[in-house]
mmCIF file of the N, C-alpha and C atoms, coordinates in Angstrom:
data_MODEL
# 
_entry.id   MODEL 
# 
loop_
_atom_site.group_PDB 
_atom_site.id 
_atom_site.type_symbol 
_atom_site.label_atom_id 
_atom_site.label_alt_id 
_atom_site.label_comp_id 
_atom_site.label_asym_id 
_atom_site.label_entity_id 
_atom_site.label_seq_id 
_atom_site.pdbx_PDB_ins_code 
_atom_site.Cartn_x 
_atom_site.Cartn_y 
_atom_site.Cartn_z 
_atom_site.occupancy 
_atom_site.B_iso_or_equiv 
_atom_site.pdbx_formal_charge 
_atom_site.auth_seq_id 
_atom_site.auth_comp_id 
_atom_site.auth_asym_id 
_atom_site.auth_atom_id 
_atom_site.pdbx_PDB_model_num 
ATOM 1   N N  . MET A 1 1  ? 5.502   15.650  0.363   1.00 0.00 ? 1  MET A N  1 
ATOM 2   C CA . MET A 1 1  ? 4.181   15.311  -0.099  1.00 0.00 ? 1  MET A CA 1 
ATOM 3   C C  . MET A 1 1  ? 3.672   14.138  0.731   1.00 0.00 ? 1  MET A C  1 
ATOM 4   N N  . TRP A 1 2  ? 2.451   14.218  1.173   1.00 0.00 ? 2  TRP A N  1 
ATOM 5   C CA . TRP A 1 2  ? 1.874   13.165  2.008   1.00 0.00 ? 2  TRP A CA 1 
ATOM 6   C C  . TRP A 1 2  ? 0.782   12.442  1.236   1.00 0.00 ? 2  TRP A C  1 
ATOM 7   N N  . GLN A 1 3  ? 1.157   11.849  0.116   1.00 0.00 ? 3  GLN A N  1 
ATOM 8   C CA . GLN A 1 3  ? 0.236   11.049  -0.675  1.00 0.00 ? 3  GLN A CA 1 
ATOM 9   C C  . GLN A 1 3  ? 0.951   9.779   -1.086  1.00 0.00 ? 3  GLN A C  1 
ATOM 10  N N  . HIS A 1 4  ? 0.167   8.727   -1.315  1.00 0.00 ? 4  HIS A N  1 
ATOM 11  C CA . HIS A 1 4  ? 0.750   7.481   -1.803  1.00 0.00 ? 4  HIS A CA 1 
ATOM 12  C C  . HIS A 1 4  ? 0.774   7.495   -3.324  1.00 0.00 ? 4  HIS A C  1 
ATOM 13  N N  . MET A 1 5  ? 1.743   6.823   -3.877  1.00 0.00 ? 5  MET A N  1 
ATOM 14  C CA . MET A 1 5  ? 1.845   6.695   -5.323  1.00 0.00 ? 5  MET A CA 1 
ATOM 15  C C  . MET A 1 5  ? 1.100   5.434   -5.758  1.00 0.00 ? 5  MET A C  1 
ATOM 16  N N  . PHE A 1 6  ? 0.506   5.492   -6.933  1.00 0.00 ? 6  PHE A N  1 
ATOM 17  C CA . PHE A 1 6  ? -0.177  4.332   -7.479  1.00 0.00 ? 6  PHE A CA 1 
ATOM 18  C C  . PHE A 1 6  ? 0.314   4.114   -8.902  1.00 0.00 ? 6  PHE A C  1 
ATOM 19  N N  . ALA A 1 7  ? 0.774   2.918   -9.163  1.00 0.00 ? 7  ALA A N  1 
ATOM 20  C CA . ALA A 1 7  ? 1.236   2.579   -10.503 1.00 0.00 ? 7  ALA A CA 1 
ATOM 21  C C  . ALA A 1 7  ? 1.140   1.082   -10.697 1.00 0.00 ? 7  ALA A C  1 
ATOM 22  N N  . GLY A 1 8  ? 0.353   0.673   -11.638 1.00 0.00 ? 8  GLY A N  1 
ATOM 23  C CA . GLY A 1 8  ? 0.282   -0.737  -11.980 1.00 0.00 ? 8  GLY A CA 1 
ATOM 24  C C  . GLY A 1 8  ? -0.358  -1.633  -10.940 1.00 0.00 ? 8  GLY A C  1 
ATOM 25  N N  . HIS A 1 9  ? -1.226  -1.068  -10.078 1.00 0.00 ? 9  HIS A N  1 
ATOM 26  C CA . HIS A 1 9  ? -1.867  -1.933  -9.099  1.00 0.00 ? 9  HIS A CA 1 
ATOM 27  C C  . HIS A 1 9  ? -2.920  -2.793  -9.792  1.00 0.00 ? 9  HIS A C  1 
ATOM 28  N N  . PRO A 1 10 ? -3.228  -3.935  -9.219  1.00 0.00 ? 10 PRO A N  1 
ATOM 29  C CA . PRO A 1 10 ? -4.139  -4.875  -9.874  1.00 0.00 ? 10 PRO A CA 1 
ATOM 30  C C  . PRO A 1 10 ? -5.563  -4.314  -9.976  1.00 0.00 ? 10 PRO A C  1 
ATOM 31  N N  . SER A 1 11 ? -6.195  -4.554  -11.112 1.00 0.00 ? 11 SER A N  1 
ATOM 32  C CA . SER A 1 11 ? -7.584  -4.117  -11.274 1.00 0.00 ? 11 SER A CA 1 
ATOM 33  C C  . SER A 1 11 ? -8.483  -4.968  -10.385 1.00 0.00 ? 11 SER A C  1 
ATOM 34  N N  . ASN A 1 12 ? -9.612  -4.432  -10.045 1.00 0.00 ? 12 ASN A N  1 
ATOM 35  C CA . ASN A 1 12 ? -10.608 -5.095  -9.182  1.00 0.00 ? 12 ASN A CA 1 
ATOM 36  C C  . ASN A 1 12 ? -10.080 -5.380  -7.783  1.00 0.00 ? 12 ASN A C  1 
ATOM 37  N N  . PHE A 1 13 ? -9.057  -4.676  -7.357  1.00 0.00 ? 13 PHE A N  1 
ATOM 38  C CA . PHE A 1 13 ? -8.544  -4.792  -6.000  1.00 0.00 ? 13 PHE A CA 1 
ATOM 39  C C  . PHE A 1 13 ? -8.901  -3.517  -5.251  1.00 0.00 ? 13 PHE A C  1 
ATOM 40  N N  . THR A 1 14 ? -9.069  -3.629  -3.955  1.00 0.00 ? 14 THR A N  1 
ATOM 41  C CA . THR A 1 14 ? -9.384  -2.501  -3.093  1.00 0.00 ? 14 THR A CA 1 
ATOM 42  C C  . THR A 1 14 ? -8.111  -1.982  -2.449  1.00 0.00 ? 14 THR A C  1 
ATOM 43  N N  . GLU A 1 15 ? -7.987  -0.657  -2.364  1.00 0.00 ? 15 GLU A N  1 
ATOM 44  C CA . GLU A 1 15 ? -6.850  -0.071  -1.657  1.00 0.00 ? 15 GLU A CA 1 
ATOM 45  C C  . GLU A 1 15 ? -7.172  -0.016  -0.174  1.00 0.00 ? 15 GLU A C  1 
ATOM 46  N N  . ASN A 1 16 ? -6.266  -0.487  0.651   1.00 0.00 ? 16 ASN A N  1 
ATOM 47  C CA . ASN A 1 16 ? -6.388  -0.438  2.106   1.00 0.00 ? 16 ASN A CA 1 
ATOM 48  C C  . ASN A 1 16 ? -5.177  0.307   2.642   1.00 0.00 ? 16 ASN A C  1 
ATOM 49  N N  . TYR A 1 17 ? -5.413  1.233   3.545   1.00 0.00 ? 17 TYR A N  1 
ATOM 50  C CA . TYR A 1 17 ? -4.327  2.017   4.135   1.00 0.00 ? 17 TYR A CA 1 
ATOM 51  C C  . TYR A 1 17 ? -4.082  1.477   5.534   1.00 0.00 ? 17 TYR A C  1 
ATOM 52  N N  . ILE A 1 18 ? -2.967  0.798   5.724   1.00 0.00 ? 18 ILE A N  1 
ATOM 53  C CA . ILE A 1 18 ? -2.666  0.125   6.983   1.00 0.00 ? 18 ILE A CA 1 
ATOM 54  C C  . ILE A 1 18 ? -1.642  0.952   7.749   1.00 0.00 ? 18 ILE A C  1 
ATOM 55  N N  . ASP A 1 19 ? -2.010  1.357   8.973   1.00 0.00 ? 19 ASP A N  1 
ATOM 56  C CA . ASP A 1 19 ? -1.102  2.111   9.835   1.00 0.00 ? 19 ASP A CA 1 
ATOM 57  C C  . ASP A 1 19 ? -0.117  1.158   10.492  1.00 0.00 ? 19 ASP A C  1 
ATOM 58  N N  . LEU A 1 20 ? 1.151   1.515   10.437  1.00 0.00 ? 20 LEU A N  1 
ATOM 59  C CA . LEU A 1 20 ? 2.228   0.722   11.023  1.00 0.00 ? 20 LEU A CA 1 
ATOM 60  C C  . LEU A 1 20 ? 2.770   1.426   12.254  1.00 0.00 ? 20 LEU A C  1 
ATOM 61  N N  . GLU A 1 21 ? 3.548   0.707   13.036  1.00 0.00 ? 21 GLU A N  1 
ATOM 62  C CA . GLU A 1 21 ? 4.204   1.329   14.186  1.00 0.00 ? 21 GLU A CA 1 
ATOM 63  C C  . GLU A 1 21 ? 5.164   2.401   13.683  1.00 0.00 ? 21 GLU A C  1 
ATOM 64  N N  . GLY A 1 22 ? 5.363   3.425   14.480  1.00 0.00 ? 22 GLY A N  1 
ATOM 65  C CA . GLY A 1 22 ? 6.291   4.484   14.098  1.00 0.00 ? 22 GLY A CA 1 
ATOM 66  C C  . GLY A 1 22 ? 5.656   5.542   13.210  1.00 0.00 ? 22 GLY A C  1 
ATOM 67  N N  . ASN A 1 23 ? 4.332   5.630   13.249  1.00 0.00 ? 23 ASN A N  1 
ATOM 68  C CA . ASN A 1 23 ? 3.612   6.661   12.506  1.00 0.00 ? 23 ASN A CA 1 
ATOM 69  C C  . ASN A 1 23 ? 3.822   6.556   10.999  1.00 0.00 ? 23 ASN A C  1 
ATOM 70  N N  . CYS A 1 24 ? 3.892   5.320   10.492  1.00 0.00 ? 24 CYS A N  1 
ATOM 71  C CA . CYS A 1 24 ? 4.022   5.068   9.054   1.00 0.00 ? 24 CYS A CA 1 
ATOM 72  C C  . CYS A 1 24 ? 2.753   4.406   8.547   1.00 0.00 ? 24 CYS A C  1 
ATOM 73  N N  . GLN A 1 25 ? 2.609   4.359   7.251   1.00 0.00 ? 25 GLN A N  1 
ATOM 74  C CA . GLN A 1 25 ? 1.433   3.750   6.645   1.00 0.00 ? 25 GLN A CA 1 
ATOM 75  C C  . GLN A 1 25 ? 1.871   3.048   5.364   1.00 0.00 ? 25 GLN A C  1 
ATOM 76  N N  . ILE A 1 26 ? 1.195   1.945   5.035   1.00 0.00 ? 26 ILE A N  1 
ATOM 77  C CA . ILE A 1 26 ? 1.470   1.221   3.798   1.00 0.00 ? 26 ILE A CA 1 
ATOM 78  C C  . ILE A 1 26 ? 0.145   0.953   3.107   1.00 0.00 ? 26 ILE A C  1 
ATOM 79  N N  . VAL A 1 27 ? 0.192   0.908   1.778   1.00 0.00 ? 27 VAL A N  1 
ATOM 80  C CA . VAL A 1 27 ? -0.992  0.585   0.993   1.00 0.00 ? 27 VAL A CA 1 
ATOM 81  C C  . VAL A 1 27 ? -0.976  -0.908  0.711   1.00 0.00 ? 27 VAL A C  1 
ATOM 82  N N  . VAL A 1 28 ? -2.113  -1.555  0.979   1.00 0.00 ? 28 VAL A N  1 
ATOM 83  C CA . VAL A 1 28 ? -2.269  -2.978  0.706   1.00 0.00 ? 28 VAL A CA 1 
ATOM 84  C C  . VAL A 1 28 ? -3.436  -3.133  -0.257  1.00 0.00 ? 28 VAL A C  1 
ATOM 85  N N  . PHE A 1 29 ? -3.205  -3.816  -1.367  1.00 0.00 ? 29 PHE A N  1 
ATOM 86  C CA . PHE A 1 29 ? -4.258  -4.091  -2.333  1.00 0.00 ? 29 PHE A CA 1 
ATOM 87  C C  . PHE A 1 29 ? -4.788  -5.494  -2.071  1.00 0.00 ? 29 PHE A C  1 
ATOM 88  N N  . SER A 1 30 ? -6.101  -5.612  -1.898  1.00 0.00 ? 30 SER A N  1 
ATOM 89  C CA . SER A 1 30 ? -6.714  -6.912  -1.630  1.00 0.00 ? 30 SER A CA 1 
ATOM 90  C C  . SER A 1 30 ? -8.026  -7.029  -2.398  1.00 0.00 ? 30 SER A C  1 
ATOM 91  N N  . LYS A 1 31 ? -8.468  -8.262  -2.604  1.00 0.00 ? 31 LYS A N  1 
ATOM 92  C CA . LYS A 1 31 ? -9.705  -8.482  -3.360  1.00 0.00 ? 31 LYS A CA 1 
ATOM 93  C C  . LYS A 1 31 ? -10.926 -8.015  -2.581  1.00 0.00 ? 31 LYS A C  1 
ATOM 94  N N  . LYS A 1 32 ? -10.858 -8.077  -1.242  1.00 0.00 ? 32 LYS A N  1 
ATOM 95  C CA . LYS A 1 32 ? -11.932 -7.572  -0.385  1.00 0.00 ? 32 LYS A CA 1 
ATOM 96  C C  . LYS A 1 32 ? -11.342 -6.574  0.594   1.00 0.00 ? 32 LYS A C  1 
ATOM 97  N N  . LYS A 1 33 ? -12.148 -5.618  1.024   1.00 0.00 ? 33 LYS A N  1 
ATOM 98  C CA . LYS A 1 33 ? -11.694 -4.607  1.968   1.00 0.00 ? 33 LYS A CA 1 
ATOM 99  C C  . LYS A 1 33 ? -11.221 -5.265  3.268   1.00 0.00 ? 33 LYS A C  1 
ATOM 100 N N  . ILE A 1 34 ? -10.095 -4.825  3.781   1.00 0.00 ? 34 ILE A N  1 
ATOM 101 C CA . ILE A 1 34 ? -9.578  -5.324  5.057   1.00 0.00 ? 34 ILE A CA 1 
ATOM 102 C C  . ILE A 1 34 ? -10.319 -4.583  6.170   1.00 0.00 ? 34 ILE A C  1 
ATOM 103 N N  . THR A 1 35 ? -11.011 -5.331  7.016   1.00 0.00 ? 35 THR A N  1 
ATOM 104 C CA . THR A 1 35 ? -11.902 -4.738  8.014   1.00 0.00 ? 35 THR A CA 1 
ATOM 105 C C  . THR A 1 35 ? -11.397 -4.871  9.443   1.00 0.00 ? 35 THR A C  1 
ATOM 106 N N  . CYS A 1 36 ? -10.164 -5.273  9.636   1.00 0.00 ? 36 CYS A N  1 
ATOM 107 C CA . CYS A 1 36 ? -9.615  -5.456  10.975  1.00 0.00 ? 36 CYS A CA 1 
ATOM 108 C C  . CYS A 1 36 ? -9.525  -4.110  11.695  1.00 0.00 ? 36 CYS A C  1 
ATOM 109 N N  . LYS A 1 37 ? -9.872  -4.131  12.977  1.00 0.00 ? 37 LYS A N  1 
ATOM 110 C CA . LYS A 1 37 ? -9.818  -2.906  13.775  1.00 0.00 ? 37 LYS A CA 1 
ATOM 111 C C  . LYS A 1 37 ? -8.479  -2.748  14.485  1.00 0.00 ? 37 LYS A C  1 
ATOM 112 N N  . ASN A 1 38 ? -7.766  -3.828  14.712  1.00 0.00 ? 38 ASN A N  1 
ATOM 113 C CA . ASN A 1 38 ? -6.476  -3.769  15.399  1.00 0.00 ? 38 ASN A CA 1 
ATOM 114 C C  . ASN A 1 38 ? -5.379  -4.281  14.477  1.00 0.00 ? 38 ASN A C  1 
ATOM 115 N N  . LYS A 1 39 ? -4.850  -5.439  14.757  1.00 0.00 ? 39 LYS A N  1 
ATOM 116 C CA . LYS A 1 39 ? -3.745  -5.972  13.955  1.00 0.00 ? 39 LYS A CA 1 
ATOM 117 C C  . LYS A 1 39 ? -4.265  -6.896  12.860  1.00 0.00 ? 39 LYS A C  1 
ATOM 118 N N  . VAL A 1 40 ? -3.487  -6.962  11.776  1.00 0.00 ? 40 VAL A N  1 
ATOM 119 C CA . VAL A 1 40 ? -3.824  -7.807  10.643  1.00 0.00 ? 40 VAL A CA 1 
ATOM 120 C C  . VAL A 1 40 ? -2.564  -8.538  10.196  1.00 0.00 ? 40 VAL A C  1 
ATOM 121 N N  . GLU A 1 41 ? -2.745  -9.787  9.787   1.00 0.00 ? 41 GLU A N  1 
ATOM 122 C CA . GLU A 1 41 ? -1.650  -10.577 9.217   1.00 0.00 ? 41 GLU A CA 1 
ATOM 123 C C  . GLU A 1 41 ? -1.915  -10.704 7.726   1.00 0.00 ? 41 GLU A C  1 
ATOM 124 N N  . ILE A 1 42 ? -0.947  -10.293 6.919   1.00 0.00 ? 42 ILE A N  1 
ATOM 125 C CA . ILE A 1 42 ? -1.122  -10.260 5.468   1.00 0.00 ? 42 ILE A CA 1 
ATOM 126 C C  . ILE A 1 42 ? -0.089  -11.152 4.808   1.00 0.00 ? 42 ILE A C  1 
ATOM 127 N N  . THR A 1 43 ? -0.536  -11.957 3.859   1.00 0.00 ? 43 THR A N  1 
ATOM 128 C CA . THR A 1 43 ? 0.350   -12.777 3.041   1.00 0.00 ? 43 THR A CA 1 
ATOM 129 C C  . THR A 1 43 ? 0.211   -12.290 1.610   1.00 0.00 ? 43 THR A C  1 
ATOM 130 N N  . GLY A 1 44 ? 1.345   -12.033 0.962   1.00 0.00 ? 44 GLY A N  1 
ATOM 131 C CA . GLY A 1 44 ? 1.277   -11.559 -0.415  1.00 0.00 ? 44 GLY A CA 1 
ATOM 132 C C  . GLY A 1 44 ? 2.629   -11.160 -0.938  1.00 0.00 ? 44 GLY A C  1 
ATOM 133 N N  . LYS A 1 45 ? 2.615   -10.270 -1.907  1.00 0.00 ? 45 LYS A N  1 
ATOM 134 C CA . LYS A 1 45 ? 3.833   -9.843  -2.588  1.00 0.00 ? 45 LYS A CA 1 
ATOM 135 C C  . LYS A 1 45 ? 4.106   -8.376  -2.274  1.00 0.00 ? 45 LYS A C  1 
ATOM 136 N N  . VAL A 1 46 ? 5.328   -8.071  -1.848  1.00 0.00 ? 46 VAL A N  1 
ATOM 137 C CA . VAL A 1 46 ? 5.752   -6.694  -1.629  1.00 0.00 ? 46 VAL A CA 1 
ATOM 138 C C  . VAL A 1 46 ? 6.267   -6.152  -2.961  1.00 0.00 ? 46 VAL A C  1 
ATOM 139 N N  . VAL A 1 47 ? 5.759   -4.978  -3.341  1.00 0.00 ? 47 VAL A N  1 
ATOM 140 C CA . VAL A 1 47 ? 6.203   -4.340  -4.585  1.00 0.00 ? 47 VAL A CA 1 
ATOM 141 C C  . VAL A 1 47 ? 6.750   -2.956  -4.265  1.00 0.00 ? 47 VAL A C  1 
ATOM 142 N N  . ILE A 1 48 ? 7.623   -2.463  -5.103  1.00 0.00 ? 48 ILE A N  1 
ATOM 143 C CA . ILE A 1 48 ? 8.167   -1.127  -4.939  1.00 0.00 ? 48 ILE A CA 1 
ATOM 144 C C  . ILE A 1 48 ? 7.611   -0.252  -6.069  1.00 0.00 ? 48 ILE A C  1 
ATOM 145 N N  . VAL A 1 49 ? 7.152   0.934   -5.701  1.00 0.00 ? 49 VAL A N  1 
ATOM 146 C CA . VAL A 1 49 ? 6.647   1.908   -6.661  1.00 0.00 ? 49 VAL A CA 1 
ATOM 147 C C  . VAL A 1 49 ? 7.606   3.085   -6.623  1.00 0.00 ? 49 VAL A C  1 
ATOM 148 N N  . GLU A 1 50 ? 8.115   3.471   -7.797  1.00 0.00 ? 50 GLU A N  1 
ATOM 149 C CA . GLU A 1 50 ? 9.112   4.531   -7.867  1.00 0.00 ? 50 GLU A CA 1 
ATOM 150 C C  . GLU A 1 50 ? 8.565   5.735   -8.613  1.00 0.00 ? 50 GLU A C  1 
ATOM 151 N N  . SER A 1 51 ? 9.062   6.917   -8.251  1.00 0.00 ? 51 SER A N  1 
ATOM 152 C CA . SER A 1 51 ? 8.644   8.139   -8.931  1.00 0.00 ? 51 SER A CA 1 
ATOM 153 C C  . SER A 1 51 ? 9.158   8.146   -10.359 1.00 0.00 ? 51 SER A C  1 
ATOM 154 N N  . ASP A 1 52 ? 8.489   8.895   -11.181 1.00 0.00 ? 52 ASP A N  1 
ATOM 155 C CA . ASP A 1 52 ? 8.838   9.027   -12.590 1.00 0.00 ? 52 ASP A CA 1 
ATOM 156 C C  . ASP A 1 52 ? 9.736   10.251  -12.741 1.00 0.00 ? 52 ASP A C  1 
ATOM 157 N N  . VAL A 1 53 ? 10.986  10.107  -12.329 1.00 0.00 ? 53 VAL A N  1 
ATOM 158 C CA . VAL A 1 53 ? 11.937  11.216  -12.308 1.00 0.00 ? 53 VAL A CA 1 
ATOM 159 C C  . VAL A 1 53 ? 12.103  11.792  -13.712 1.00 0.00 ? 53 VAL A C  1 
ATOM 160 N N  . GLY A 1 54 ? 12.018  13.110  -13.801 1.00 0.00 ? 54 GLY A N  1 
ATOM 161 C CA . GLY A 1 54 ? 12.235  13.776  -15.078 1.00 0.00 ? 54 GLY A CA 1 
ATOM 162 C C  . GLY A 1 54 ? 10.993  13.962  -15.920 1.00 0.00 ? 54 GLY A C  1 
ATOM 163 N N  . ASN A 1 55 ? 9.872   13.381  -15.549 1.00 0.00 ? 55 ASN A N  1 
ATOM 164 C CA . ASN A 1 55 ? 8.637   13.557  -16.302 1.00 0.00 ? 55 ASN A CA 1 
ATOM 165 C C  . ASN A 1 55 ? 7.945   14.826  -15.799 1.00 0.00 ? 55 ASN A C  1 
ATOM 166 N N  . PRO A 1 56 ? 7.781   15.848  -16.640 1.00 0.00 ? 56 PRO A N  1 
ATOM 167 C CA . PRO A 1 56 ? 7.193   17.109  -16.181 1.00 0.00 ? 56 PRO A CA 1 
ATOM 168 C C  . PRO A 1 56 ? 5.704   17.007  -15.856 1.00 0.00 ? 56 PRO A C  1 
ATOM 169 N N  . ASN A 1 57 ? 5.049   15.902  -16.192 1.00 0.00 ? 57 ASN A N  1 
ATOM 170 C CA . ASN A 1 57 ? 3.621   15.738  -15.934 1.00 0.00 ? 57 ASN A CA 1 
ATOM 171 C C  . ASN A 1 57 ? 3.315   15.126  -14.570 1.00 0.00 ? 57 ASN A C  1 
ATOM 172 N N  . VAL A 1 58 ? 4.325   14.810  -13.789 1.00 0.00 ? 58 VAL A N  1 
ATOM 173 C CA . VAL A 1 58 ? 4.098   14.233  -12.465 1.00 0.00 ? 58 VAL A CA 1 
ATOM 174 C C  . VAL A 1 58 ? 4.483   15.235  -11.385 1.00 0.00 ? 58 VAL A C  1 
ATOM 175 N N  . LYS A 1 59 ? 3.878   15.088  -10.210 1.00 0.00 ? 59 LYS A N  1 
ATOM 176 C CA . LYS A 1 59 ? 4.099   16.022  -9.113  1.00 0.00 ? 59 LYS A CA 1 
ATOM 177 C C  . LYS A 1 59 ? 5.461   15.841  -8.452  1.00 0.00 ? 59 LYS A C  1 
ATOM 178 N N  . ILE A 1 60 ? 5.973   14.623  -8.446  1.00 0.00 ? 60 ILE A N  1 
ATOM 179 C CA . ILE A 1 60 ? 7.228   14.337  -7.751  1.00 0.00 ? 60 ILE A CA 1 
ATOM 180 C C  . ILE A 1 60 ? 8.372   14.412  -8.755  1.00 0.00 ? 60 ILE A C  1 
ATOM 181 N N  . HIS A 1 61 ? 9.297   15.312  -8.530  1.00 0.00 ? 61 HIS A N  1 
ATOM 182 C CA . HIS A 1 61 ? 10.414  15.463  -9.450  1.00 0.00 ? 61 HIS A CA 1 
ATOM 183 C C  . HIS A 1 61 ? 11.717  14.928  -8.869  1.00 0.00 ? 61 HIS A C  1 
ATOM 184 N N  . ASP A 1 62 ? 11.679  14.475  -7.639  1.00 0.00 ? 62 ASP A N  1 
ATOM 185 C CA . ASP A 1 62 ? 12.856  13.888  -7.014  1.00 0.00 ? 62 ASP A CA 1 
ATOM 186 C C  . ASP A 1 62 ? 12.718  12.373  -7.056  1.00 0.00 ? 62 ASP A C  1 
ATOM 187 N N  . GLU A 1 63 ? 13.849  11.698  -6.917  1.00 0.00 ? 63 GLU A N  1 
ATOM 188 C CA . GLU A 1 63 ? 13.796  10.241  -6.848  1.00 0.00 ? 63 GLU A CA 1 
ATOM 189 C C  . GLU A 1 63 ? 13.146  9.848   -5.539  1.00 0.00 ? 63 GLU A C  1 
ATOM 190 N N  . PHE A 1 64 ? 12.113  9.039   -5.612  1.00 0.00 ? 64 PHE A N  1 
ATOM 191 C CA . PHE A 1 64 ? 11.344  8.651   -4.436  1.00 0.00 ? 64 PHE A CA 1 
ATOM 192 C C  . PHE A 1 64 ? 10.739  7.283   -4.700  1.00 0.00 ? 64 PHE A C  1 
ATOM 193 N N  . HIS A 1 65 ? 10.606  6.495   -3.663  1.00 0.00 ? 65 HIS A N  1 
ATOM 194 C CA . HIS A 1 65 ? 9.936   5.204   -3.816  1.00 0.00 ? 65 HIS A CA 1 
ATOM 195 C C  . HIS A 1 65 ? 9.190   4.862   -2.533  1.00 0.00 ? 65 HIS A C  1 
ATOM 196 N N  . GLU A 1 66 ? 8.251   3.935   -2.657  1.00 0.00 ? 66 GLU A N  1 
ATOM 197 C CA . GLU A 1 66 ? 7.562   3.401   -1.486  1.00 0.00 ? 66 GLU A CA 1 
ATOM 198 C C  . GLU A 1 66 ? 7.205   1.944   -1.752  1.00 0.00 ? 66 GLU A C  1 
ATOM 199 N N  . TYR A 1 67 ? 7.019   1.219   -0.681  1.00 0.00 ? 67 TYR A N  1 
ATOM 200 C CA . TYR A 1 67 ? 6.650   -0.184  -0.772  1.00 0.00 ? 67 TYR A CA 1 
ATOM 201 C C  . TYR A 1 67 ? 5.153   -0.330  -0.592  1.00 0.00 ? 67 TYR A C  1 
ATOM 202 N N  . GLN A 1 68 ? 4.571   -1.269  -1.316  1.00 0.00 ? 68 GLN A N  1 
ATOM 203 C CA . GLN A 1 68 ? 3.158   -1.596  -1.196  1.00 0.00 ? 68 GLN A CA 1 
ATOM 204 C C  . GLN A 1 68 ? 3.032   -3.113  -1.199  1.00 0.00 ? 68 GLN A C  1 
ATOM 205 N N  . ILE A 1 69 ? 1.853   -3.602  -0.817  1.00 0.00 ? 69 ILE A N  1 
ATOM 206 C CA . ILE A 1 69 ? 1.637   -5.050  -0.764  1.00 0.00 ? 69 ILE A CA 1 
ATOM 207 C C  . ILE A 1 69 ? 0.436   -5.414  -1.620  1.00 0.00 ? 69 ILE A C  1 
ATOM 208 N N  . ILE A 1 70 ? 0.589   -6.454  -2.421  1.00 0.00 ? 70 ILE A N  1 
ATOM 209 C CA . ILE A 1 70 ? -0.541  -7.062  -3.121  1.00 0.00 ? 70 ILE A CA 1 
ATOM 210 C C  . ILE A 1 70 ? -0.859  -8.333  -2.353  1.00 0.00 ? 70 ILE A C  1 
ATOM 211 N N  . ALA A 1 71 ? -1.981  -8.323  -1.656  1.00 0.00 ? 71 ALA A N  1 
ATOM 212 C CA . ALA A 1 71 ? -2.316  -9.404  -0.725  1.00 0.00 ? 71 ALA A CA 1 
ATOM 213 C C  . ALA A 1 71 ? -2.913  -10.613 -1.443  1.00 0.00 ? 71 ALA A C  1 
ATOM 214 N N  . ASP A 1 72 ? -2.410  -11.784 -1.079  1.00 0.00 ? 72 ASP A N  1 
ATOM 215 C CA . ASP A 1 72 ? -3.042  -13.041 -1.494  1.00 0.00 ? 72 ASP A CA 1 
ATOM 216 C C  . ASP A 1 72 ? -4.128  -13.406 -0.492  1.00 0.00 ? 72 ASP A C  1 
ATOM 217 N N  . SER A 1 73 ? -3.822  -13.124 0.800   1.00 0.00 ? 73 SER A N  1 
ATOM 218 C CA . SER A 1 73 ? -4.790  -13.411 1.860   1.00 0.00 ? 73 SER A CA 1 
ATOM 219 C C  . SER A 1 73 ? -4.455  -12.524 3.063   1.00 0.00 ? 73 SER A C  1 
ATOM 220 N N  . TRP A 1 74 ? -5.413  -12.405 3.972   1.00 0.00 ? 74 TRP A N  1 
ATOM 221 C CA . TRP A 1 74 ? -5.213  -11.651 5.201   1.00 0.00 ? 74 TRP A CA 1 
ATOM 222 C C  . TRP A 1 74 ? -6.160  -12.191 6.270   1.00 0.00 ? 74 TRP A C  1 
ATOM 223 N N  . LYS A 1 75 ? -5.772  -11.950 7.531   1.00 0.00 ? 75 LYS A N  1 
ATOM 224 C CA . LYS A 1 75 ? -6.649  -12.342 8.630   1.00 0.00 ? 75 LYS A CA 1 
ATOM 225 C C  . LYS A 1 75 ? -6.411  -11.387 9.806   1.00 0.00 ? 75 LYS A C  1 
ATOM 226 N N  . CYS A 1 76 ? -7.462  -11.136 10.559  1.00 0.00 ? 76 CYS A N  1 
ATOM 227 C CA . CYS A 1 76 ? -7.381  -10.300 11.749  1.00 0.00 ? 76 CYS A CA 1 
ATOM 228 C C  . CYS A 1 76 ? -6.780  -11.112 12.889  1.00 0.00 ? 76 CYS A C  1 
ATOM 229 N N  . VAL A 1 77 ? -5.956  -10.458 13.714  1.00 0.00 ? 77 VAL A N  1 
ATOM 230 C CA . VAL A 1 77 ? -5.342  -11.126 14.859  1.00 0.00 ? 77 VAL A CA 1 
ATOM 231 C C  . VAL A 1 77 ? -5.503  -10.266 16.105  1.00 0.00 ? 77 VAL A C  1 
ATOM 232 N N  . GLU A 1 78 ? -5.377  -10.870 17.251  1.00 0.00 ? 78 GLU A N  1 
ATOM 233 C CA . GLU A 1 78 ? -5.389  -10.196 18.567  1.00 0.00 ? 78 GLU A CA 1 
ATOM 234 C C  . GLU A 1 78 ? -6.624  -9.340  18.806  1.00 0.00 ? 78 GLU A C  1 
ATOM 235 N N  . GLY A 1 79 ? -7.732  -9.982  19.075  1.00 0.00 ? 79 GLY A N  1 
ATOM 236 C CA . GLY A 1 79 ? -8.915  -9.281  19.533  1.00 0.00 ? 79 GLY A CA 1 
ATOM 237 C C  . GLY A 1 79 ? -9.672  -8.486  18.502  1.00 0.00 ? 79 GLY A C  1 
ATOM 238 N N  . ASN A 1 80 ? -9.619  -8.858  17.245  1.00 0.00 ? 80 ASN A N  1 
ATOM 239 C CA . ASN A 1 80 ? -10.378 -8.130  16.216  1.00 0.00 ? 80 ASN A CA 1 
ATOM 240 C C  . ASN A 1 80 ? -11.771 -8.664  16.077  1.00 0.00 ? 80 ASN A C  1 
# 
């Protein structure tokens, strides 16, 4: 499945999809949309979101997790 999981993210925060090296992506929640075109430096808390194994109402039935970031602050770097 190529979707991000969402659970318990902060209200009034914007979801930002940040592409990482190696063809990966991470979700960053911030109070304002991250508008950097190249690299971004993010300060905040890394959280882990886990699948709800055994719940028949969810799409993911295997054990799965992903990391996300709740940003305290961010800034554009290197030519943004």
